[in-house]
N, C-alpha and C positions, 0 to 999 in steps of 0.2 A: 509512643511506639518507635518513633524515629531517633529516639535519644541513643538507642543502642548502636545506631549507625553513623553517629557523629564523626568518629574517628576515620571514616572513609572519605571525608571531604578532601583531605590533602591528596591521598593517592589517586582519586579520581580527578582532581583538578590537575595533577601532573600528567595524566593520561590524555586529558583534553588539551594540555599545552602541546604534548608530542604530536598529537593529531593536527593541530593548527600549523606546527613547524612543517609537517608532511604537506599540508594543503598550500602554505603561502610561500614555501622557499622556491627560489628560481631555478633549482637543479633537477629535482626529480618529482615535482608536484603533479598530481593527476590533473589532466585537462578538464576545463569546464565541460559539463555535459556528460561526461563518461561516467560508467557505473560506479568506479572508485571514488570519483569526486562527490557523487551523490551520497554514497554510503559514508564517506568521511565527514560531509557536512552534517548529515542526520546525527551521526555519533557524537560530533563535537556539541551540538546544540542540545542533545539530550543529556550528555555529561554536564554541560554548563547548567541547565536547569536543575539536575540533581543536586549539583554542588551547592547552588544557591539555597535550595530548600534545606539542606543539611546544615549550612552556615546559619540560616535563619533559626533552625532548631538549636544550634549551638549557643545562641545568644542567651539561653537559660542556664547554661553551665556556670559553676562558681569560677570567678575570676574573668568572666567574659567582658566585664566592664573595666578591667584593669587596662590602663593606657601603657603599652609596652614601649612605645617610641613617641617622646614628647615632640609636639610640634612648635614652631616659633610663636613667641608670646603674642606678636602682632597678629598673626593668623587666628589665634584664640580670641583676640579682641575683635577682629573684624568679623567674625562668624558668630560671636556669643555675646557681646557686650551691647546692651540696648543703645548706648550712644552712638555706636556704629551704624545704627539704622539711618542716620543723617547721611552717611556715605551712599547707602543703597537707594535712598529716596530719589535722587535724580535719575538713577538707572531705572527704577520702577516707573517713573513717569514717562521716560523715554520709550521703554518696551510697551508700556501700557497704551500709549497713544498710537504707536506703530500697529499693535494687534487690534485696538478698537477701530481705528480708521479703515484698516484692511477689511475687517469683519463687516463694517457698516456699509462699505462700498459694494461687497459681495451681496448683502441682503437687499440694498436698494437698487443695485444694478441688475443687468440681464446675464443669464447664462448659468446661474448658480442654484437659486431656489425655484426657478421656473423650468426644471427638467435636467439641469446640470450639464448643458451643452459645452460651457466653458471649461469645465473639469474634465469632461470626456475628451475634447480637443487636446487638452494638455497631457493627459494620459496617452493618447494615441501618438502624439509627437514624442513623447519620452520613451516609448517602448519601441519606436522605429529604429531599425539598424540600417545605416546608410552603407551603400555599395563601397564608398571610400570615406576615409576618416574615422574618428571615433564615434560611438553610439553615446547618447546622452547619459545612459545608464550603465554604471560599471559593473554591478553585480547582477548575475543572471537570476538569482533568486528574487530580487525586487522586481526585475523586468516580468518574471512569472507571476508575481503577486498582482502587479497592475494589470497584466493581460487577463488574469482571473476576474478582476473587477470589471473590466471592459466587456468580457464575454457574458458576465451575468447582469450587465446593465446597472451596475451599482451607482451610476453618477447622480442619479436623483437623490439617494439618500446621503451620499457623500457631499454633494452640493450644499444641503443643509446643515450636515455635520460640521463641515469646515467653516462655513459662514458664521454659524452660531458659535462655534468653539472658539474662533478668533475674537469675536465680539466679547465672549464671556471672559477669556484669558485677559483681554485689554481691561475690562472694567475691574476685574479682580485685583490686577496689578495696580491700577490707578487708585482704588480705595484701600489697598493694602489688606485684602481679605484672603486668608490662606494662600500667601505669596508662594511658598514653596510648591504647593500643589499646582497653581496656576502656572508657574514658571516650568514645571515639569512638562505639562501639556503643551506649553509654548515650544519646549524643546523637542517634543514629539513631532510637531508640525514642521519646525525647522529642518529636522533630521529627514522627514519624508520629503520635503522639497529638495534638499540637498542630495538624497538618493536618486531623485528623479533627474538630477542634472541641473538644477537651478541654484544659482549662487545668490545674486542680488545682495540684499541686506542679511540674508540668512546666516552666514558666518559670524558677523558681528553680534546678531541677536542671539544666536546660540550661545556663543561665549559668555555674554552678560547674563543669560538666563541660568547658565550653570553656576554662576556666582550667587544669584538669588536662592538657588536650590540649596546650596551649601550654607548660606545665611538665612535659612528659613525662619529660624527662632527670632531674629532681630531685624529682618529686612522689611517687615510690616510693622514695626513698632510705632512708627509714625503714621498710623492708619488704623484700620478695624483689628488687625491682629493684636494691637496692644490690649484689647479688651476681650477678643474672641479666644486667643490661644489659652489664656490663663482659665477660661470657662471650660474649654475642651480638654485641657490637660494633656497628658500623654498616653492614650489608651493603648498604644502599642508596646508599651513598656513591658518587658517580659518579667514574669515571676522567676527569679533565680531558684533552681531546684538544689537543694543542698542534700548530698548523699547522706544516707543514714550511717551512723556509726555502729561498727560491729562490736 
């Protein structure tokens, strides 16, 4: 059903880009909290989601797998050759231990799985807007999101979710099982901490995890993925729709 709307992806993406220019430029952007800003923000994200859906549908069209712009040979080697798994192995080990140790400390310590007091204090500190100086959170929408979690007493659930999630990501990276998926969830947590104003090791871990995501096919070759990925195959591979000849 969505196939007929594939061609709308380009114009809708251009409209989203224009809205983003309107929101982010320093000359006539709408101020945060105004109706114009809220409408523009919602419009941008709605268009972004629609464009992603249309692009996902477009993967079925003939020629969708044609490489229009060739990348450097070394990049293809680094992200596609199984030997390059040796390059990603120490990165996996480093990130794996970072996440596993962090998750274990939360599971065995106080303030996370015993009510979430630690994460609640972290949220409250992040959403606070000081009378002077800069607030920890830059984006109002993320401050509103954390305030929503605080108001709904979600710290108990998120305490468990974060602790178990960090440990699971760490173990998956260490054994090389579904490395791309594990690295993706690691990036989500890194981004969450960064949006809340925490830096620490998050920028480094974020950058390294992006590499693992891009190299998902070979990053776990010296691990469980060597045997797991061939068995799983690529179930997301789209069946190309060939138009009927008239």
